[in-house]
mmCIF file of the N, C-alpha and C atoms, coordinates in Angstrom:
data_MODEL
# 
_entry.id   MODEL 
# 
loop_
_atom_site.group_PDB 
_atom_site.id 
_atom_site.type_symbol 
_atom_site.label_atom_id 
_atom_site.label_alt_id 
_atom_site.label_comp_id 
_atom_site.label_asym_id 
_atom_site.label_entity_id 
_atom_site.label_seq_id 
_atom_site.pdbx_PDB_ins_code 
_atom_site.Cartn_x 
_atom_site.Cartn_y 
_atom_site.Cartn_z 
_atom_site.occupancy 
_atom_site.B_iso_or_equiv 
_atom_site.pdbx_formal_charge 
_atom_site.auth_seq_id 
_atom_site.auth_comp_id 
_atom_site.auth_asym_id 
_atom_site.auth_atom_id 
_atom_site.pdbx_PDB_model_num 
ATOM 1   N N  . MET A 1 1  ? 59.766 122.285 31.474 1.00 0.00 ? 1  MET A N  1 
ATOM 2   C CA . MET A 1 1  ? 61.206 122.124 31.623 1.00 0.00 ? 1  MET A CA 1 
ATOM 3   C C  . MET A 1 1  ? 61.877 122.678 30.378 1.00 0.00 ? 1  MET A C  1 
ATOM 4   N N  . ASN A 1 2  ? 62.702 123.684 30.572 1.00 0.00 ? 2  ASN A N  1 
ATOM 5   C CA . ASN A 1 2  ? 63.422 124.299 29.461 1.00 0.00 ? 2  ASN A CA 1 
ATOM 6   C C  . ASN A 1 2  ? 64.683 123.485 29.181 1.00 0.00 ? 2  ASN A C  1 
ATOM 7   N N  . LYS A 1 3  ? 64.731 122.870 28.005 1.00 0.00 ? 3  LYS A N  1 
ATOM 8   C CA . LYS A 1 3  ? 65.846 121.992 27.637 1.00 0.00 ? 3  LYS A CA 1 
ATOM 9   C C  . LYS A 1 3  ? 67.177 122.731 27.577 1.00 0.00 ? 3  LYS A C  1 
ATOM 10  N N  . ASP A 1 4  ? 67.148 124.033 27.296 1.00 0.00 ? 4  ASP A N  1 
ATOM 11  C CA . ASP A 1 4  ? 68.383 124.804 27.169 1.00 0.00 ? 4  ASP A CA 1 
ATOM 12  C C  . ASP A 1 4  ? 68.932 125.288 28.510 1.00 0.00 ? 4  ASP A C  1 
ATOM 13  N N  . HIS A 1 5  ? 68.073 125.385 29.524 1.00 0.00 ? 5  HIS A N  1 
ATOM 14  C CA . HIS A 1 5  ? 68.518 125.822 30.847 1.00 0.00 ? 5  HIS A CA 1 
ATOM 15  C C  . HIS A 1 5  ? 67.765 125.008 31.899 1.00 0.00 ? 5  HIS A C  1 
ATOM 16  N N  . LEU A 1 6  ? 68.460 124.077 32.513 1.00 0.00 ? 6  LEU A N  1 
ATOM 17  C CA . LEU A 1 6  ? 67.836 123.225 33.521 1.00 0.00 ? 6  LEU A CA 1 
ATOM 18  C C  . LEU A 1 6  ? 68.092 123.790 34.917 1.00 0.00 ? 6  LEU A C  1 
ATOM 19  N N  . SER A 1 7  ? 67.021 123.938 35.670 1.00 0.00 ? 7  SER A N  1 
ATOM 20  C CA . SER A 1 7  ? 67.153 124.435 37.033 1.00 0.00 ? 7  SER A CA 1 
ATOM 21  C C  . SER A 1 7  ? 67.415 123.266 37.979 1.00 0.00 ? 7  SER A C  1 
ATOM 22  N N  . ALA A 1 8  ? 67.774 123.590 39.199 1.00 0.00 ? 8  ALA A N  1 
ATOM 23  C CA . ALA A 1 8  ? 67.960 122.553 40.220 1.00 0.00 ? 8  ALA A CA 1 
ATOM 24  C C  . ALA A 1 8  ? 66.651 121.786 40.426 1.00 0.00 ? 8  ALA A C  1 
ATOM 25  N N  . GLU A 1 9  ? 65.526 122.480 40.317 1.00 0.00 ? 9  GLU A N  1 
ATOM 26  C CA . GLU A 1 9  ? 64.226 121.831 40.471 1.00 0.00 ? 9  GLU A CA 1 
ATOM 27  C C  . GLU A 1 9  ? 63.969 120.825 39.345 1.00 0.00 ? 9  GLU A C  1 
ATOM 28  N N  . ASP A 1 10 ? 64.382 121.172 38.131 1.00 0.00 ? 10 ASP A N  1 
ATOM 29  C CA . ASP A 1 10 ? 64.242 120.248 36.995 1.00 0.00 ? 10 ASP A CA 1 
ATOM 30  C C  . ASP A 1 10 ? 65.016 118.960 37.246 1.00 0.00 ? 10 ASP A C  1 
ATOM 31  N N  . VAL A 1 11 ? 66.237 119.111 37.719 1.00 0.00 ? 11 VAL A N  1 
ATOM 32  C CA . VAL A 1 11 ? 67.076 117.941 37.975 1.00 0.00 ? 11 VAL A CA 1 
ATOM 33  C C  . VAL A 1 11 ? 66.493 117.130 39.130 1.00 0.00 ? 11 VAL A C  1 
ATOM 34  N N  . THR A 1 12 ? 65.993 117.799 40.156 1.00 0.00 ? 12 THR A N  1 
ATOM 35  C CA . THR A 1 12 ? 65.380 117.102 41.288 1.00 0.00 ? 12 THR A CA 1 
ATOM 36  C C  . THR A 1 12 ? 64.158 116.313 40.835 1.00 0.00 ? 12 THR A C  1 
ATOM 37  N N  . ARG A 1 13 ? 63.325 116.913 39.996 1.00 0.00 ? 13 ARG A N  1 
ATOM 38  C CA . ARG A 1 13 ? 62.140 116.232 39.474 1.00 0.00 ? 13 ARG A CA 1 
ATOM 39  C C  . ARG A 1 13 ? 62.532 114.995 38.676 1.00 0.00 ? 13 ARG A C  1 
ATOM 40  N N  . ALA A 1 14 ? 63.561 115.128 37.860 1.00 0.00 ? 14 ALA A N  1 
ATOM 41  C CA . ALA A 1 14 ? 64.044 113.986 37.080 1.00 0.00 ? 14 ALA A CA 1 
ATOM 42  C C  . ALA A 1 14 ? 64.594 112.912 38.008 1.00 0.00 ? 14 ALA A C  1 
ATOM 43  N N  . GLY A 1 15 ? 65.262 113.326 39.075 1.00 0.00 ? 15 GLY A N  1 
ATOM 44  C CA . GLY A 1 15 ? 65.770 112.368 40.043 1.00 0.00 ? 15 GLY A CA 1 
ATOM 45  C C  . GLY A 1 15 ? 64.664 111.585 40.717 1.00 0.00 ? 15 GLY A C  1 
ATOM 46  N N  . GLU A 1 16 ? 63.536 112.232 40.981 1.00 0.00 ? 16 GLU A N  1 
ATOM 47  C CA . GLU A 1 16 ? 62.397 111.535 41.579 1.00 0.00 ? 16 GLU A CA 1 
ATOM 48  C C  . GLU A 1 16 ? 61.877 110.442 40.650 1.00 0.00 ? 16 GLU A C  1 
ATOM 49  N N  . VAL A 1 17 ? 61.856 110.724 39.358 1.00 0.00 ? 17 VAL A N  1 
ATOM 50  C CA . VAL A 1 17 ? 61.454 109.701 38.388 1.00 0.00 ? 17 VAL A CA 1 
ATOM 51  C C  . VAL A 1 17 ? 62.410 108.524 38.452 1.00 0.00 ? 17 VAL A C  1 
ATOM 52  N N  . LEU A 1 18 ? 63.703 108.798 38.502 1.00 0.00 ? 18 LEU A N  1 
ATOM 53  C CA . LEU A 1 18 ? 64.691 107.727 38.593 1.00 0.00 ? 18 LEU A CA 1 
ATOM 54  C C  . LEU A 1 18 ? 64.553 106.937 39.884 1.00 0.00 ? 18 LEU A C  1 
ATOM 55  N N  . ARG A 1 19 ? 64.290 107.617 40.993 1.00 0.00 ? 19 ARG A N  1 
ATOM 56  C CA . ARG A 1 19 ? 64.130 106.906 42.271 1.00 0.00 ? 19 ARG A CA 1 
ATOM 57  C C  . ARG A 1 19 ? 62.976 105.914 42.206 1.00 0.00 ? 19 ARG A C  1 
ATOM 58  N N  . LYS A 1 20 ? 61.920 106.272 41.508 1.00 0.00 ? 20 LYS A N  1 
ATOM 59  C CA . LYS A 1 20 ? 60.745 105.395 41.401 1.00 0.00 ? 20 LYS A CA 1 
ATOM 60  C C  . LYS A 1 20 ? 60.995 104.209 40.487 1.00 0.00 ? 20 LYS A C  1 
ATOM 61  N N  . THR A 1 21 ? 61.904 104.351 39.536 1.00 0.00 ? 21 THR A N  1 
ATOM 62  C CA . THR A 1 21 ? 62.091 103.303 38.531 1.00 0.00 ? 21 THR A CA 1 
ATOM 63  C C  . THR A 1 21 ? 63.405 102.547 38.668 1.00 0.00 ? 21 THR A C  1 
ATOM 64  N N  . SER A 1 22 ? 64.263 102.953 39.571 1.00 0.00 ? 22 SER A N  1 
ATOM 65  C CA . SER A 1 22 ? 65.591 102.357 39.687 1.00 0.00 ? 22 SER A CA 1 
ATOM 66  C C  . SER A 1 22 ? 65.701 101.513 40.944 1.00 0.00 ? 22 SER A C  1 
ATOM 67  N N  . THR A 1 23 ? 66.503 100.481 40.876 1.00 0.00 ? 23 THR A N  1 
ATOM 68  C CA . THR A 1 23 ? 66.770 99.668  42.064 1.00 0.00 ? 23 THR A CA 1 
ATOM 69  C C  . THR A 1 23 ? 68.023 100.140 42.791 1.00 0.00 ? 23 THR A C  1 
ATOM 70  N N  . GLY A 1 24 ? 68.773 101.032 42.179 1.00 0.00 ? 24 GLY A N  1 
ATOM 71  C CA . GLY A 1 24 ? 70.004 101.535 42.787 1.00 0.00 ? 24 GLY A CA 1 
ATOM 72  C C  . GLY A 1 24 ? 69.745 102.708 43.705 1.00 0.00 ? 24 GLY A C  1 
ATOM 73  N N  . LEU A 1 25 ? 70.805 103.290 44.174 1.00 0.00 ? 25 LEU A N  1 
ATOM 74  C CA . LEU A 1 25 ? 70.744 104.464 45.037 1.00 0.00 ? 25 LEU A CA 1 
ATOM 75  C C  . LEU A 1 25 ? 71.127 105.676 44.208 1.00 0.00 ? 25 LEU A C  1 
ATOM 76  N N  . LEU A 1 26 ? 70.241 106.626 44.127 1.00 0.00 ? 26 LEU A N  1 
ATOM 77  C CA . LEU A 1 26 ? 70.499 107.832 43.353 1.00 0.00 ? 26 LEU A CA 1 
ATOM 78  C C  . LEU A 1 26 ? 71.137 108.876 44.247 1.00 0.00 ? 26 LEU A C  1 
ATOM 79  N N  . LEU A 1 27 ? 72.336 109.297 43.882 1.00 0.00 ? 27 LEU A N  1 
ATOM 80  C CA . LEU A 1 27 ? 73.043 110.321 44.633 1.00 0.00 ? 27 LEU A CA 1 
ATOM 81  C C  . LEU A 1 27 ? 72.816 111.665 43.964 1.00 0.00 ? 27 LEU A C  1 
ATOM 82  N N  . THR A 1 28 ? 72.363 112.636 44.739 1.00 0.00 ? 28 THR A N  1 
ATOM 83  C CA . THR A 1 28 ? 72.195 113.977 44.189 1.00 0.00 ? 28 THR A CA 1 
ATOM 84  C C  . THR A 1 28 ? 72.986 114.963 45.038 1.00 0.00 ? 28 THR A C  1 
ATOM 85  N N  . GLY A 1 29 ? 73.438 115.983 44.400 1.00 0.00 ? 29 GLY A N  1 
ATOM 86  C CA . GLY A 1 29 ? 74.236 117.004 45.055 1.00 0.00 ? 29 GLY A CA 1 
ATOM 87  C C  . GLY A 1 29 ? 74.869 117.877 43.995 1.00 0.00 ? 29 GLY A C  1 
ATOM 88  N N  . ARG A 1 30 ? 76.083 118.320 44.275 1.00 0.00 ? 30 ARG A N  1 
ATOM 89  C CA . ARG A 1 30 ? 76.780 119.157 43.306 1.00 0.00 ? 30 ARG A CA 1 
ATOM 90  C C  . ARG A 1 30 ? 78.282 118.973 43.470 1.00 0.00 ? 30 ARG A C  1 
ATOM 91  N N  . ILE A 1 31 ? 78.992 119.411 42.475 1.00 0.00 ? 31 ILE A N  1 
ATOM 92  C CA . ILE A 1 31 ? 80.446 119.415 42.550 1.00 0.00 ? 31 ILE A CA 1 
ATOM 93  C C  . ILE A 1 31 ? 80.861 120.869 42.713 1.00 0.00 ? 31 ILE A C  1 
ATOM 94  N N  . LEU A 1 32 ? 81.581 121.143 43.790 1.00 0.00 ? 32 LEU A N  1 
ATOM 95  C CA . LEU A 1 32 ? 82.005 122.503 44.104 1.00 0.00 ? 32 LEU A CA 1 
ATOM 96  C C  . LEU A 1 32 ? 83.498 122.480 44.401 1.00 0.00 ? 32 LEU A C  1 
ATOM 97  N N  . ASN A 1 33 ? 84.238 123.253 43.634 1.00 0.00 ? 33 ASN A N  1 
ATOM 98  C CA . ASN A 1 33 ? 85.694 123.314 43.796 1.00 0.00 ? 33 ASN A CA 1 
ATOM 99  C C  . ASN A 1 33 ? 86.325 121.921 43.717 1.00 0.00 ? 33 ASN A C  1 
ATOM 100 N N  . GLY A 1 34 ? 85.809 121.093 42.821 1.00 0.00 ? 34 GLY A N  1 
ATOM 101 C CA . GLY A 1 34 ? 86.380 119.772 42.606 1.00 0.00 ? 34 GLY A CA 1 
ATOM 102 C C  . GLY A 1 34 ? 85.980 118.728 43.630 1.00 0.00 ? 34 GLY A C  1 
ATOM 103 N N  . LYS A 1 35 ? 85.058 119.057 44.542 1.00 0.00 ? 35 LYS A N  1 
ATOM 104 C CA . LYS A 1 35 ? 84.626 118.114 45.570 1.00 0.00 ? 35 LYS A CA 1 
ATOM 105 C C  . LYS A 1 35 ? 83.136 117.840 45.425 1.00 0.00 ? 35 LYS A C  1 
ATOM 106 N N  . LEU A 1 36 ? 82.760 116.580 45.601 1.00 0.00 ? 36 LEU A N  1 
ATOM 107 C CA . LEU A 1 36 ? 81.364 116.182 45.546 1.00 0.00 ? 36 LEU A CA 1 
ATOM 108 C C  . LEU A 1 36 ? 80.697 116.498 46.873 1.00 0.00 ? 36 LEU A C  1 
ATOM 109 N N  . GLU A 1 37 ? 79.619 117.262 46.826 1.00 0.00 ? 37 GLU A N  1 
ATOM 110 C CA . GLU A 1 37 ? 78.824 117.570 48.014 1.00 0.00 ? 37 GLU A CA 1 
ATOM 111 C C  . GLU A 1 37 ? 77.446 116.952 47.817 1.00 0.00 ? 37 GLU A C  1 
ATOM 112 N N  . LEU A 1 38 ? 77.108 115.960 48.622 1.00 0.00 ? 38 LEU A N  1 
ATOM 113 C CA . LEU A 1 38 ? 75.812 115.305 48.515 1.00 0.00 ? 38 LEU A CA 1 
ATOM 114 C C  . LEU A 1 38 ? 74.768 116.099 49.285 1.00 0.00 ? 38 LEU A C  1 
ATOM 115 N N  . ASP A 1 39 ? 73.520 116.095 48.770 1.00 0.00 ? 39 ASP A N  1 
ATOM 116 C CA . ASP A 1 39 ? 72.471 116.823 49.471 1.00 0.00 ? 39 ASP A CA 1 
ATOM 117 C C  . ASP A 1 39 ? 71.986 116.023 50.688 1.00 0.00 ? 39 ASP A C  1 
ATOM 118 N N  . LYS A 1 40 ? 71.240 116.677 51.562 1.00 0.00 ? 40 LYS A N  1 
ATOM 119 C CA . LYS A 1 40 ? 70.810 116.063 52.823 1.00 0.00 ? 40 LYS A CA 1 
ATOM 120 C C  . LYS A 1 40 ? 69.948 114.826 52.604 1.00 0.00 ? 40 LYS A C  1 
ATOM 121 N N  . GLU A 1 41 ? 69.063 114.860 51.609 1.00 0.00 ? 41 GLU A N  1 
ATOM 122 C CA . GLU A 1 41 ? 68.203 113.710 51.343 1.00 0.00 ? 41 GLU A CA 1 
ATOM 123 C C  . GLU A 1 41 ? 69.026 112.489 50.952 1.00 0.00 ? 41 GLU A C  1 
ATOM 124 N N  . THR A 1 42 ? 70.058 112.705 50.161 1.00 0.00 ? 42 THR A N  1 
ATOM 125 C CA . THR A 1 42 ? 70.936 111.610 49.757 1.00 0.00 ? 42 THR A CA 1 
ATOM 126 C C  . THR A 1 42 ? 71.658 111.035 50.961 1.00 0.00 ? 42 THR A C  1 
ATOM 127 N N  . LEU A 1 43 ? 72.179 111.896 51.812 1.00 0.00 ? 43 LEU A N  1 
ATOM 128 C CA . LEU A 1 43 ? 72.894 111.425 52.999 1.00 0.00 ? 43 LEU A CA 1 
ATOM 129 C C  . LEU A 1 43 ? 71.972 110.644 53.927 1.00 0.00 ? 43 LEU A C  1 
ATOM 130 N N  . LYS A 1 44 ? 70.727 111.095 54.074 1.00 0.00 ? 44 LYS A N  1 
ATOM 131 C CA . LYS A 1 44 ? 69.764 110.368 54.903 1.00 0.00 ? 44 LYS A CA 1 
ATOM 132 C C  . LYS A 1 44 ? 69.461 108.991 54.324 1.00 0.00 ? 44 LYS A C  1 
ATOM 133 N N  . GLU A 1 45 ? 69.323 108.909 53.006 1.00 0.00 ? 45 GLU A N  1 
ATOM 134 C CA . GLU A 1 45 ? 69.046 107.632 52.348 1.00 0.00 ? 45 GLU A CA 1 
ATOM 135 C C  . GLU A 1 45 ? 70.219 106.668 52.508 1.00 0.00 ? 45 GLU A C  1 
ATOM 136 N N  . ILE A 1 46 ? 71.433 107.163 52.390 1.00 0.00 ? 46 ILE A N  1 
ATOM 137 C CA . ILE A 1 46 ? 72.619 106.320 52.588 1.00 0.00 ? 46 ILE A CA 1 
ATOM 138 C C  . ILE A 1 46 ? 72.630 105.786 54.020 1.00 0.00 ? 46 ILE A C  1 
ATOM 139 N N  . GLU A 1 47 ? 72.384 106.656 54.979 1.00 0.00 ? 47 GLU A N  1 
ATOM 140 C CA . GLU A 1 47 ? 72.381 106.247 56.381 1.00 0.00 ? 47 GLU A CA 1 
ATOM 141 C C  . GLU A 1 47 ? 71.299 105.194 56.645 1.00 0.00 ? 47 GLU A C  1 
ATOM 142 N N  . LYS A 1 48 ? 70.140 105.382 56.033 1.00 0.00 ? 48 LYS A N  1 
ATOM 143 C CA . LYS A 1 48 ? 69.029 104.440 56.212 1.00 0.00 ? 48 LYS A CA 1 
ATOM 144 C C  . LYS A 1 48 ? 69.338 103.077 55.599 1.00 0.00 ? 48 LYS A C  1 
ATOM 145 N N  . ARG A 1 49 ? 69.860 103.075 54.385 1.00 0.00 ? 49 ARG A N  1 
ATOM 146 C CA . ARG A 1 49 ? 70.086 101.823 53.669 1.00 0.00 ? 49 ARG A CA 1 
ATOM 147 C C  . ARG A 1 49 ? 71.379 101.118 54.060 1.00 0.00 ? 49 ARG A C  1 
ATOM 148 N N  . PHE A 1 50 ? 72.374 101.867 54.500 1.00 0.00 ? 50 PHE A N  1 
ATOM 149 C CA . PHE A 1 50 ? 73.681 101.287 54.810 1.00 0.00 ? 50 PHE A CA 1 
ATOM 150 C C  . PHE A 1 50 ? 74.205 101.819 56.148 1.00 0.00 ? 50 PHE A C  1 
ATOM 151 N N  . PRO A 1 51 ? 73.507 101.540 57.242 1.00 0.00 ? 51 PRO A N  1 
ATOM 152 C CA . PRO A 1 51 ? 73.881 102.144 58.529 1.00 0.00 ? 51 PRO A CA 1 
ATOM 153 C C  . PRO A 1 51 ? 75.253 101.732 59.053 1.00 0.00 ? 51 PRO A C  1 
ATOM 154 N N  . ASP A 1 52 ? 75.755 100.575 58.658 1.00 0.00 ? 52 ASP A N  1 
ATOM 155 C CA . ASP A 1 52 ? 77.036 100.106 59.184 1.00 0.00 ? 52 ASP A CA 1 
ATOM 156 C C  . ASP A 1 52 ? 78.189 100.242 58.193 1.00 0.00 ? 52 ASP A C  1 
ATOM 157 N N  . ALA A 1 53 ? 77.944 100.876 57.069 1.00 0.00 ? 53 ALA A N  1 
ATOM 158 C CA . ALA A 1 53 ? 78.986 101.010 56.043 1.00 0.00 ? 53 ALA A CA 1 
ATOM 159 C C  . ALA A 1 53 ? 80.089 101.950 56.526 1.00 0.00 ? 53 ALA A C  1 
ATOM 160 N N  . ASP A 1 54 ? 81.322 101.608 56.166 1.00 0.00 ? 54 ASP A N  1 
ATOM 161 C CA . ASP A 1 54 ? 82.417 102.507 56.517 1.00 0.00 ? 54 ASP A CA 1 
ATOM 162 C C  . ASP A 1 54 ? 83.227 102.931 55.295 1.00 0.00 ? 54 ASP A C  1 
ATOM 163 N N  . ARG A 1 55 ? 82.819 102.496 54.108 1.00 0.00 ? 55 ARG A N  1 
ATOM 164 C CA . ARG A 1 55 ? 83.503 102.880 52.867 1.00 0.00 ? 55 ARG A CA 1 
ATOM 165 C C  . ARG A 1 55 ? 82.466 103.017 51.748 1.00 0.00 ? 55 ARG A C  1 
ATOM 166 N N  . ALA A 1 56 ? 82.820 103.817 50.758 1.00 0.00 ? 56 ALA A N  1 
ATOM 167 C CA . ALA A 1 56 ? 81.924 103.998 49.614 1.00 0.00 ? 56 ALA A CA 1 
ATOM 168 C C  . ALA A 1 56 ? 82.738 104.467 48.416 1.00 0.00 ? 56 ALA A C  1 
ATOM 169 N N  . PHE A 1 57 ? 82.139 104.344 47.257 1.00 0.00 ? 57 PHE A N  1 
ATOM 170 C CA . PHE A 1 57 ? 82.693 104.962 46.064 1.00 0.00 ? 57 PHE A CA 1 
ATOM 171 C C  . PHE A 1 57 ? 81.525 105.463 45.232 1.00 0.00 ? 57 PHE A C  1 
ATOM 172 N N  . VAL A 1 58 ? 81.798 106.403 44.385 1.00 0.00 ? 58 VAL A N  1 
ATOM 173 C CA . VAL A 1 58 ? 80.760 106.985 43.544 1.00 0.00 ? 58 VAL A CA 1 
ATOM 174 C C  . VAL A 1 58 ? 81.125 106.719 42.093 1.00 0.00 ? 58 VAL A C  1 
ATOM 175 N N  . ALA A 1 59 ? 80.198 106.102 41.373 1.00 0.00 ? 59 ALA A N  1 
ATOM 176 C CA . ALA A 1 59 ? 80.364 105.890 39.938 1.00 0.00 ? 59 ALA A CA 1 
ATOM 177 C C  . ALA A 1 59 ? 79.402 106.831 39.232 1.00 0.00 ? 59 ALA A C  1 
ATOM 178 N N  . LEU A 1 60 ? 79.906 107.675 38.375 1.00 0.00 ? 60 LEU A N  1 
ATOM 179 C CA . LEU A 1 60 ? 79.063 108.622 37.666 1.00 0.00 ? 60 LEU A CA 1 
ATOM 180 C C  . LEU A 1 60 ? 78.593 108.018 36.353 1.00 0.00 ? 60 LEU A C  1 
ATOM 181 N N  . ASN A 1 61 ? 77.317 108.118 36.116 1.00 0.00 ? 61 ASN A N  1 
ATOM 182 C CA . ASN A 1 61 ? 76.729 107.665 34.864 1.00 0.00 ? 61 ASN A CA 1 
ATOM 183 C C  . ASN A 1 61 ? 76.381 108.927 34.078 1.00 0.00 ? 61 ASN A C  1 
ATOM 184 N N  . SER A 1 62 ? 77.243 109.305 33.188 1.00 0.00 ? 62 SER A N  1 
ATOM 185 C CA . SER A 1 62 ? 77.059 110.563 32.473 1.00 0.00 ? 62 SER A CA 1 
ATOM 186 C C  . SER A 1 62 ? 76.912 110.303 30.986 1.00 0.00 ? 62 SER A C  1 
ATOM 187 N N  . PRO A 1 63 ? 76.292 111.126 30.245 1.00 0.00 ? 63 PRO A N  1 
ATOM 188 C CA . PRO A 1 63 ? 75.599 112.324 30.701 1.00 0.00 ? 63 PRO A CA 1 
ATOM 189 C C  . PRO A 1 63 ? 74.219 111.983 31.266 1.00 0.00 ? 63 PRO A C  1 
ATOM 190 N N  . PHE A 1 64 ? 73.780 112.778 32.220 1.00 0.00 ? 64 PHE A N  1 
ATOM 191 C CA . PHE A 1 64 ? 72.454 112.653 32.794 1.00 0.00 ? 64 PHE A CA 1 
ATOM 192 C C  . PHE A 1 64 ? 71.540 113.630 32.085 1.00 0.00 ? 64 PHE A C  1 
ATOM 193 N N  . ASP A 1 65 ? 70.465 113.146 31.522 1.00 0.00 ? 65 ASP A N  1 
ATOM 194 C CA . ASP A 1 65 ? 69.544 114.003 30.763 1.00 0.00 ? 65 ASP A CA 1 
ATOM 195 C C  . ASP A 1 65 ? 68.207 114.076 31.483 1.00 0.00 ? 65 ASP A C  1 
ATOM 196 N N  . PRO A 1 66 ? 68.009 115.081 32.344 1.00 0.00 ? 66 PRO A N  1 
ATOM 197 C CA . PRO A 1 66 ? 66.765 115.196 33.085 1.00 0.00 ? 66 PRO A CA 1 
ATOM 198 C C  . PRO A 1 66 ? 65.544 115.368 32.195 1.00 0.00 ? 66 PRO A C  1 
ATOM 199 N N  . VAL A 1 67 ? 65.722 115.959 31.036 1.00 0.00 ? 67 VAL A N  1 
ATOM 200 C CA . VAL A 1 67 ? 64.587 116.189 30.137 1.00 0.00 ? 67 VAL A CA 1 
ATOM 201 C C  . VAL A 1 67 ? 63.960 114.864 29.741 1.00 0.00 ? 67 VAL A C  1 
ATOM 202 N N  . SER A 1 68 ? 64.778 113.874 29.378 1.00 0.00 ? 68 SER A N  1 
ATOM 203 C CA . SER A 1 68 ? 64.238 112.596 28.923 1.00 0.00 ? 68 SER A CA 1 
ATOM 204 C C  . SER A 1 68 ? 63.600 111.821 30.066 1.00 0.00 ? 68 SER A C  1 
ATOM 205 N N  . GLN A 1 69 ? 64.001 112.074 31.320 1.00 0.00 ? 69 GLN A N  1 
ATOM 206 C CA . GLN A 1 69 ? 63.427 111.376 32.456 1.00 0.00 ? 69 GLN A CA 1 
ATOM 207 C C  . GLN A 1 69 ? 62.000 111.841 32.742 1.00 0.00 ? 69 GLN A C  1 
ATOM 208 N N  . CYS A 1 70 ? 61.696 113.066 32.432 1.00 0.00 ? 70 CYS A N  1 
ATOM 209 C CA . CYS A 1 70 ? 60.378 113.632 32.738 1.00 0.00 ? 70 CYS A CA 1 
ATOM 210 C C  . CYS A 1 70 ? 59.490 113.774 31.511 1.00 0.00 ? 70 CYS A C  1 
ATOM 211 N N  . ALA A 1 71 ? 59.919 113.224 30.403 1.00 0.00 ? 71 ALA A N  1 
ATOM 212 C CA . ALA A 1 71 ? 59.130 113.361 29.164 1.00 0.00 ? 71 ALA A CA 1 
ATOM 213 C C  . ALA A 1 71 ? 57.881 112.520 29.215 1.00 0.00 ? 71 ALA A C  1 
# 
């Protein structure tokens, strides 16, 4: 993992570490033109865990350091 340039794969790998160690729901995706776009895996997990939900909010925990998650 190159600390100076993180690829989408690096971030995904770090997210897998967080999924294994966290009790929360990890949202992954991207921000494009000021809008949050969640990836398909995240949407499937939300549907599985909260099938009857009709509202949500996203709290960002920043900065996210994928390097330290995979060290």
